[in-house]
C-alpha positions as CSV (number, residue, x, y, z in Angstrom):
1,M,76.4,290.5,116.0
2,A,76.5,288.5,119.3
3,S,76.6,284.8,119.1
4,E,73.2,283.3,119.4
5,T,72.3,280.1,121.3
6,P,69.7,277.8,119.9
7,D,66.3,277.8,121.5
8,N,66.7,274.2,122.5
9,A,70.1,274.7,124.3
10,D,68.5,273.9,127.6
11,T,67.0,270.6,126.4
12,L,70.1,269.1,124.8
13,P,71.2,265.8,126.4
14,E,74.5,265.8,128.3
15,A,77.3,263.6,127.0
16,P,77.6,260.3,129.0
17,E,80.5,260.0,131.4
18,A,83.4,257.8,130.4
19,S,83.4,254.5,132.3
20,T,86.6,253.6,134.2
21,D,85.5,249.9,134.5
22,T,87.6,248.0,132.0
23,A,85.6,244.8,132.5
24,A,82.5,246.5,131.2
25,V,84.3,247.7,128.1
26,S,86.2,244.6,127.2
27,G,83.8,241.9,128.4
28,N,84.9,238.6,129.9
29,D,88.5,237.9,128.8
30,T,88.6,234.4,130.4
31,P,88.9,231.6,127.8
32,A,86.1,229.1,128.2
33,F,84.2,226.5,126.2
34,G,80.8,227.1,124.7
35,L,79.1,230.3,123.5
36,N,80.4,233.2,125.4
37,D,81.7,236.7,124.7
38,Y,85.4,235.6,124.6
39,A,84.8,232.8,122.1
40,E,82.6,235.1,119.9
41,R,85.3,237.8,119.9
42,I,88.1,235.4,119.0
43,N,85.9,233.8,116.2
44,G,85.2,237.3,114.8
45,R,88.9,238.3,114.8
46,F,89.9,235.1,113.0
47,A,87.2,235.6,110.5
48,M,88.4,239.1,109.8
49,I,92.0,237.9,109.4
50,G,90.9,235.1,107.1
51,F,88.8,237.5,104.9
52,V,91.7,239.9,104.6
53,A,94.1,237.1,103.8
54,L,91.8,235.8,101.1
55,L,91.6,239.3,99.5
56,V,95.4,239.6,99.6
57,V,95.9,236.2,97.9
58,E,93.3,237.1,95.2
59,L,95.1,240.4,94.5
60,I,98.5,238.6,94.2
61,T,97.3,235.7,92.0
62,H,94.7,237.6,90.0
63,Q,92.3,234.7,90.5
64,T,89.1,234.7,92.4
65,F,88.2,232.3,95.2
66,F,85.6,230.7,93.0
67,A,88.2,230.1,90.3
68,W,90.2,228.1,92.9
69,L,87.0,226.0,93.6
70,G,86.6,225.3,89.9
71,F,83.5,227.4,89.2
């Protein structure tokens, strides 16, 4: 039996081409004050590091964060 192509093979969208512009992918990598892409990216990275560190400390001490706060 020959391989069959789907009826909508002619209407499938083509894959987008990869962009070679690194500025479009990474955004503005210049440190600046205020709300900008760089500050938001750094803030998100520090938040992820802090969250993972909190989970590691909770696993090591067998106490929750709320137990540390006295709740």
